N, C-alpha and C positions, 0 to 999 in steps of 0.2 A: 850510148849507141845501142840500138836495138839489134836483136839477133835473128838470122835466117835459119830455119830448121830444115832446109832442103839438103838431102843427101841422096846419093845414088842408091837405087834399090828400095825395098819396102822399108818404111819407117818402123822403128821399134822404140821401146821406152828404156833402152839400155842406159844404165848409170855408168859413166866413165870415170875411172881414176884419172885425175888430171894432174900431170906433173907440173903444169904451169900455174897451179893454184896460187903460189905466192905472188907471181906476176899479175894474176887476175885480181887479187885483192888490192894490189897497188893501183889498178885502174879504176877502182870504185871511187865515187865522188868523195872528196875530203870531208865534206859536211856529213855525208852518210857514215863515214868511218868514225866521226866524233859522236854523232847522235845515237847510233845503234848501241854502243856500250852504255851510254847514259840511260837509254830505254831499259836495258837489262837491269841496271842498278835501281831504277825507279820501280821496276817490277819486284825486285827483291825486297826493297824497303816497304812497299805496300803489303807484300806477303807477311813480313814481320809485324806490320801494324795491325794485322787481323786479330792479334792477341788482345788488342784494346777496343775492338769493334763492338758496337757502333760508336763513332766519335764524330765531333763536329769537323766538317771539311773532308769527310771520308770519300765523298763522290769525286772531289777534285784530286785527292791523292790517288784514287783508283784510275782516273783518266790520264795521269801523268805519263805512264808508259805509252799509251796510245797516241798522245799528242806528240811525243818525241819520235815515235815511229812514223807518224804522219809527216812531220817535218823532214825526217830522213827520206821518206818515200817521195817527197816532192822533188828530190834531186835525181830521181831515176831518169836516165837519158833517153829511154824509149818512150815516146809520147803516149802511145796507146796504153802500154803497161802502167806508165806513171798515172794517167788519168784514172784507170780502174783501181789501181792499188791505193791511191789517195781516197777514192770514194769508199773502198772497203774499210780503210782505217778510220775514216771520218765517221762512218755509220757504226763502227765498233766502239769508238769513243762514246758516241751517243748511247749505245747499248750499255756500256760500262756504267755511265752515269745513272741511267734509268734503273738498272738492277741494284745500284747502291742506295736506292730510295725505297726500301721495303715497306715503309709505312704508307706509301701512296698506293691505292688500290690498283691503278693501271700500270704500275711499275713493271710487273712481269710480262704482261701482254705487249706493252710498247717496247720493252727491251727485247722480247722475242722478235718483234717486227724489225727492229733495228739490225739485229744480227742476221735475220733472214736476208736483208739487203746486203750485208757484208758478204754472205756466202754467194749471193747472186753475182756480186762484183768479182769475187775470186773465180767463179765459174767462167765469167767472160774472159778472164786472162787465160785460164788453163785450157779451155776448149780449143783455143787457137793452136795450142801446142800438141793436139791430140795425135796419138799413134797407137800401135797395137801393144798392149801390155804383155809382159812376160815374167817368168820366174816368180819371185816373192810378191810382185805386184798383183799377179793373178790370184794368188792365195789370199792376199789382203782384200781384194775386191770380193771374193767369195765370202770370206769371213764377215766383211762389212754388211753385205746384203742378207746374211743369215742373222747376224746379231741385231740389226736395226729393227726388223719386224718383231723379233723376240722381245726386245725391250718395250716396244710399243704395246704389245699384248700385255706385258707386265704392268705398264702404266695405265692401261685402258680403264680398269675399274675406278681409278682415282681422277680421271681427266675431267669429267663433267662437261661444262661448256667449252673447255679447252681441247676437246677431242679433235676437232678439225684443224685448229691452228697448230697443234703439236704435230699432227700427221703431216701437214704441209711443211712445217719447219724441218722435221726429220728427213723428209724426202729431198728437200733442197740441200740440207747438210750432207746427206749421203751422195747426192749428185756432185757437190763440190769436191768431196774426197775422191769420188770415182774419176772425175776429170783430172785431178791431180795425179792419181795413180796411173792414168792412161796418158800422161803427158810425156813427150819426148824431151828429156832433160839431161844435162851433163852430170847431175848428181841427184841424190835422193831427198834433198832438203824440202822441196815443195811437197812431195808425197808424204814424207814422214810428218811434216808440220800439219798437214791436213788430217792425218789419222789421229794426231795428238789432240787437235781441235775437236774431233768427234768424241774422243774420250772425255774431254772436259765437259762438253755439252751433255753427254750421257750422264755424267755424275750430277749435273744440275738437275736432270730429270729424276735421278734416283733420290736425291736429297729432298726434292719437292713432293714427289708422288709416292715414294716407297719408304721414306724415312731415312734421315742421314745417319752418320756414324762419326765418332770422334775424329777430328782432323779433316773432315770432308771439305770444309771451306778452304783450307790450305792447299789441298790436293786439286780442287777445282781451279783455283787461281794459278797455282804453279803450272798445271798443264796448259791452261789458256795462254798464259804469258809465254811459255815455251813454244806453243804453237805459233803465236803471232810473230815472235822474233825469228823463228825458223822459216816461216813462209816468206817474210820480208827479205831475209837474207837469201833465200832461194830465188826469189824473183830478181833480185839485184844480180846475183851470180849468173843467172840465165841471160839477162839482158846485156851484160857486158861481154859475154862469151862470143857471140856471133850475131849477125843481123837476123831478124825474124821476117820470114816471107809469109804473107797472107795465104791461107789455104782456101 
């Protein structure tokens, strides 16, 4: 069941401590409750497998978490959110597979394009939930829009023909996180997940354009997986909480 964000007075992005959380979890689709933990397990297993990378079948192993999340997302009872969530997760799976094929010259650019679509799909979900941010969300928004240009300037000498694609990608990534931070939600999952996604993608840029450091691949994957499972959980918790009314 989809949720209405209509309240008396001016909307805000207040995160509410919800005493009904156990009851809320019980209302989540049974298939989602089974598949979400499996997706977490698949993410952990792939992270451990990075010690042996590259290896045959790595792209399939990397896609396992996203496929499980996609199957879980298909059970979302809110039709609009379900459609855009599944589109976001499907394009993310495509991006995962593409980025797991580093020997292919087009791997990075096409992977970038796939994840660009992922962020646009998330934007479409979050923008409908828009409200006035407050508190820590304002601080996060300010930090986001200070850090993003700073990293782009740091990447700039190494971008070459990727100068424009990376600029567009970073702009859409920051827009996605901004919409999540400015969303009226019952809890912080969506906002926190979006910021973690920004952190993971930033590390991809650091590794590719500035030079990696020991363990960066584990950190990139760990943050990305955490971001995805957190955002999916956040969307589900929002859509079972109360009906959403179009603005």
